[in-house]
C-alpha positions in Angstrom: 22.2 -7.7 23.1 19.8 -9.3 19.7 16.0 -8.6 19.8 13.7 -11.4 20.0 11.4 -11.7 17.2 7.4 -11.0 18.1 6.4 -11.8 14.6 6.9 -12.5 10.6 5.3 -11.4 8.0 5.4 -11.9 4.5 5.7 -9.4 2.2 4.5 -10.7 -1.2 5.2 -9.1 -4.4 3.7 -9.6 -7.9 6.8 -9.6 -9.8 10.4 -9.5 -8.1 10.8 -10.0 -4.2 13.5 -7.2 -4.0 12.9 -3.4 -5.4 14.4 -0.1 -4.3 11.9 1.1 -2.9 11.7 -1.2 -0.1 14.8 0.6 1.6 12.4 4.1 2.7 10.0 1.3 4.0 12.2 -0.9 6.4 13.6 2.1 8.6 10.2 2.2 10.3 9.8 -1.7 10.9 10.5 -2.3 14.8 13.3 -4.7 15.2 10.9 -7.3 17.2 9.2 -7.7 13.7 10.4 -9.7 10.4 9.8 -9.0 7.2 10.4 -11.6 4.5 10.2 -10.4 0.8 9.1 -12.6 -1.6 8.1 -12.2 -5.0 5.9 -14.7 -7.5 6.9 -13.1 -10.4 3.9 -13.3 -12.5 4.7 -10.2 -14.7 8.2 -9.2 -16.4 6.8 -6.4 -19.1 3.6 -5.0 -17.6 1.8 -5.0 -14.6 -1.2 -6.3 -16.7 0.0 -9.3 -17.5 -0.5 -10.2 -13.2 -4.1 -9.8 -14.7 -6.4 -13.0 -14.5 -4.2 -14.9 -11.9 -5.7 -15.3 -9.0 -5.7 -18.9 -8.5 -2.2 -19.2 -8.7 -1.5 -15.7 -6.7 -4.0 -17.3 -3.7 -2.3 -20.9 -4.0 1.2 -19.4 -3.8 0.7 -17.3 -0.8 -0.9 -20.2 1.4 2.0 -22.0 0.1 4.4 -19.2 1.5 2.4 -18.6 4.3 2.4 -22.5 5.3 6.3 -23.3 4.4 7.9 -19.9 5.6 5.9 -19.9 9.1 4.6 -16.6 8.6 2.4 -15.0 11.5 0.6 -12.7 9.0 0.9 -11.6 5.2 0.7 -8.2 3.1 -0.2 -8.7 -0.4 1.0 -5.7 -2.3 0.0 -3.8 -5.2 -3.4 -2.2 -6.1 -3.1 -3.7 -9.8 -2.7 -7.4 -8.3 -5.8 -6.9 -6.8 -7.9 -5.3 -9.3 -6.8 -7.3 -12.4 -7.9 -10.1 -10.3 -11.5 -9.3 -9.3 -12.3 -11.5 -6.1 -8.9 -11.8 -5.3 -9.1 -10.4 -1.2 -12.3 -12.5 -0.7 -10.5 -15.9 -2.3 -8.0 -15.0 0.1 -9.8 -14.9 3.0 -11.1 -18.0 2.8 -8.1 -19.8 1.9 -5.6 -18.2 4.5 -5.4 -19.1 8.3 -3.3 -16.3 9.5 -4.0 -12.3 9.1 -3.6 -10.7 6.0 -4.7 -7.8 3.8 -4.2 -6.3 0.4 -3.0 -2.5 -0.5 -6.5 -1.6 -1.5 -8.0 -3.2 2.1 -5.8 -1.6 4.3 -5.8 1.8 2.6 -9.6 2.0 2.2 -9.5 0.9 6.3 -7.0 4.1 7.0 -8.9 6.4 4.8 -12.8 5.2 6.9 -10.8 6.0 10.3 -9.8 9.6 8.8 -13.4 9.7 7.6 -11.6 10.6 4.1 -14.6 10.1 1.4 -13.2 12.8 -0.8 -9.5 11.4 -1.9 -6.6 12.7 -4.3 -5.6 9.8 -5.6 -1.3 10.0 -6.6 0.3 6.6 -8.2 2.7 5.6 -10.8 0.4 4.2 -12.9 -1.4 4.3 -16.1 -5.0 6.0 -17.1 -6.6 2.6 -17.3 -5.1 1.3 -14.0 -5.9 4.5 -12.1 -9.5 4.2 -13.3 -9.6 0.5 -12.5 -8.7 1.7 -8.7 -11.2 4.7 -8.9 -14.0 2.0 -9.4 -12.8 -0.2 -7.1 -12.8 3.0 -4.6 -16.5 4.2 -5.4 -17.8 0.4 -4.7 -16.8 1.3 -1.4 -18.2 5.1 -1.5 -14.8 7.2 -1.6 -14.4 9.4 -4.5 -11.1 8.9 -5.7 -9.7 11.7 -7.8 -6.6 10.9 -10.3 -5.9 14.3 -12.1 -2.2 12.8 -13.1 -1.3 9.2 -14.7 2.3 8.2 -16.2 2.2 7.0 -19.8 4.5 3.9 -19.2 3.4 3.2 -16.0 7.0 3.8 -14.6 7.9 7.4 -12.7 11.4 8.6 -13.0 14.2 6.3 -12.2 15.1 8.3 -9.0 12.0 11.4 -8.2 13.2 12.8 -5.3 11.5 13.6 -2.0 11.5 17.6 -3.3 9.5 15.9 -7.0 7.2 14.0 -4.8 6.3 16.9 -3.2 6.3 19.3 -6.4 4.1 16.5 -7.8 1.5 16.2 -5.1 0.8 19.9 -4.1 0.3 20.9 -8.2 -2.2 17.7 -8.1 -3.9 19.0 -5.2 -4.4 22.3 -6.7 -6.1 20.8 -9.6 -8.2 18.2 -7.4 -9.6 20.8 -5.1 -10.7 20.2 -1.8 -10.4 16.9 -0.2 -10.1 14.9 2.7 -6.9 13.0 1.9 -4.4 12.4 -0.6 -4.0 8.5 -0.9 -0.5 7.7 -2.4 -1.1 3.6 -4.1 2.2 2.4 -5.1 5.0 3.1 -3.7 7.6 3.3 -6.7 5.8 6.8 -6.4 7.5 7.0 -3.3 6.1 9.9 -0.4 7.6 8.1 2.8 10.5 10.9 2.4 8.3 13.6 2.4 4.8 12.5 4.0 5.5 15.0 7.2 6.4 17.7 4.9 3.2 17.3 2.7 1.4 17.0 5.8 2.4 20.0 7.1 2.9 22.5 4.4 -0.2 21.1 2.2 -2.1 20.6 5.7 -3.3 17.3 4.7 -3.8 13.8 5.7 -1.8 11.4 3.2 -2.2 7.9 3.7 0.5 6.0 2.0 0.2 2.0 0.7 3.4 0.8 2.7 2.8 2.4 5.8 -1.2 1.6 5.4 -0.4 -2.0 4.9 1.9 -2.3 7.6 -0.3 -0.5 10.4 -3.0 -2.4 9.5 -1.9 -5.6 9.9 0.3 -5.5 12.6 -3.3 -4.1 14.2 -4.6 -7.2 13.7 -1.9 -9.0 15.0 -2.6 -7.1 18.1 0.7 -5.2 17.7 1.4 -1.3 17.8 3.8 0.7 17.1 3.1 4.3 17.2 6.1 6.3 15.7 7.2 9.5 14.5 8.5 10.9 10.8 5.9 9.0 8.6 2.4 11.0 8.9 -0.3 10.7 10.8 -1.3 7.5 10.3 1.5 6.0 11.7 2.2 8.6 14.4 -1.5 8.4 16.0 -1.9 4.6 15.4 -5.2 4.7 15.2 -7.6 1.5 16.2 -9.2 -0.3 12.8 -12.8 1.1 12.5 -15.7 -1.5 11.8 
């Protein structure tokens, strides 16, 4: 028996609409929720190519919402936002459905857990990490980013064990923090979220689960689930 779809969500990437790391995100999507992956194709060789394209992003996301009949939309990737200052406000003015960006949802999740000092782990280089830290500082969250990648990439297949060890090493370097914040799902922590939280005694906020939690909450839907860390298990209400 087929399950009736309650809501259709757009999942918009600045690059392609299909990425291998989406596969670990899909198992947490309930049968009643349809995810429509779409790419803006605004960069090919470097994430920095997406900079200065705010108007194009807002226009095309608006067209997707209208033409594909989305009930809500997720605009992924922190680089898209930090390289296009004012993007969230522009989307808020243009869209008529609930939406979130990666940074907005993750900040909301960090605030739920009063996490004002966080370890930031990303697949980005030092410059992008610095831009994300500056963005977070403006909303009174101090982010420590002791690790960066040189080529805006991680190994082709970084295993859950490798992600765990990377986290453990950098948590030791960062010292006491209120949470670990994974931004950029190419550095995929989903399969080891539970292990990180239990063995390292930490709260983990990861971008894909946080965006999913935030947008569904805005649509007045709730799907608490185990296996994907504290945020998804507890499914807290969004704070002010």
